[in-house]
C-alpha positions in Angstrom: -2.6 17.2 25.3 -5.8 17.0 23.2 -4.0 18.8 19.9 -1.4 16.3 20.4 -3.1 13.1 21.0 -5.3 14.3 18.2 -2.2 14.9 15.9 -1.1 11.2 16.9 -4.9 9.4 16.2 -4.4 10.8 12.4 -1.0 9.5 12.2 -2.5 6.2 12.9 -5.1 6.3 10.3 -3.7 8.1 7.6 -0.7 6.2 7.0 -1.9 2.8 7.0 -3.8 4.2 3.9 -1.1 5.6 2.4 0.3 2.3 2.2 -2.4 1.1 0.5 -2.2 3.6 -1.7 1.4 3.2 -2.7 0.9 -0.7 -2.9 -1.7 -0.1 -5.1 0.3 2.0 -7.5 3.2 -0.5 -8.1 0.2 -2.9 -8.7 -0.7 -0.8 -11.5 2.3 -0.2 -12.5 3.7 -3.5 -12.6 1.6 -6.6 -12.4 -1.4 -5.1 -14.3 0.3 -5.2 -17.4 1.8 -8.1 -16.8 -1.4 -9.8 -16.1 -3.3 -8.5 -19.1 -0.4 -9.3 -21.3 -0.4 -12.8 -19.9 -3.6 -13.2 -20.1 -3.9 -12.0 -24.0 -5.3 -8.9 -23.9 -2.9 -7.0 -24.8 -5.6 -4.3 -26.4 -7.1 -3.6 -23.0 -3.4 -3.0 -21.5 -3.2 -0.2 -24.7 -6.7 1.1 -24.1 -5.6 1.8 -20.3 -2.5 3.6 -20.9 -3.8 5.4 -23.6 -6.7 6.9 -21.2 -3.8 6.8 -18.1 -1.2 8.2 -19.6 0.5 8.7 -16.6 0.9 4.8 -15.7 4.1 5.2 -18.1 5.6 7.6 -16.0 5.2 4.9 -13.1 5.9 2.3 -15.2 9.6 4.0 -16.4 10.0 5.5 -12.6 9.0 2.0 -11.0 12.3 1.7 -9.0 11.4 5.1 -7.0 8.0 4.1 -6.6 8.9 1.0 -5.0 11.4 3.0 -2.8 8.5 5.3 -1.7 6.0 2.9 -1.3 8.8 0.5 0.8 9.7 4.0 2.9 5.5 4.2 3.4 5.2 0.5 4.6 7.7 0.8 7.0 6.3 4.3 8.9 3.3 2.3 9.0 4.2 -1.1 10.4 6.7 0.8 12.7 3.5 3.4 13.8 1.1 0.2 14.5 4.0 -1.5 16.5 3.9 1.2 18.7 0.6 1.7 18.7 0.0 -1.8 19.9 -0.4 -1.9 23.4 -1.6 2.1 23.5 -4.6 2.0 26.1 -8.5 2.3 24.4 -11.5 4.2 25.9 -12.6 3.2 28.9 -16.5 3.6 27.3 -16.9 -0.1 26.4 -18.6 1.4 23.1 -15.5 3.2 22.1 -13.1 0.3 23.2 -14.9 -2.1 21.1 -14.2 0.7 18.1 -10.5 1.0 19.1 -9.7 -2.7 18.9 -11.7 -3.6 15.9 -9.7 -0.3 13.9 -6.4 -1.7 15.5 -7.2 -5.0 13.9 -8.3 -3.2 10.7 -5.3 -1.6 10.2 -3.1 -4.6 10.9 -5.3 -6.6 8.2 -4.9 -3.5 5.7 -1.3 -3.2 6.2 -0.7 -7.2 5.5 -2.5 -7.1 2.3 -0.7 -4.3 1.5 2.5 -5.9 1.9 1.2 -8.9 0.5 0.2 -6.8 -3.2 3.2 -4.7 -2.9 5.6 -8.3 -3.0 3.4 -9.4 -5.9 3.9 -6.1 -7.3 8.1 -6.1 -6.8 8.1 -9.6 -8.2 6.5 -8.6 -11.6 8.6 -5.6 -12.0 11.8 -6.7 -11.1 11.9 -10.4 -10.7 12.1 -10.7 -15.0 15.2 -8.3 -14.9 16.6 -10.0 -12.5 16.2 -13.4 -14.3 17.0 -11.9 -17.7 13.9 -12.6 -19.5 
């Protein structure tokens, strides 16, 4: 029983973290280059790409990156939804930590989804509008 509870707790902690990581990669692949170029910092973008060549792969495979990140967000939201009514420990300190952890987990997920939406707009909207 303790092992099962430990695995459930790890899922509740790791899924929002990976969701934030995937939203960050979508932001790096699409929104950041568009922002740098629109602000006239093309040379900065070239320096960034020359130092981190993996950015090119992420940009070329953005549909895959966005698909994986959407899947991760869906899992994260589902896990948080399922855990919303789970009981917190009876100890007042642990109960407060549990409540604060849930609030921050929800905030991180919402923030990640907002970043994902911005990245998706920069990645796919120009293609849809034929710019």
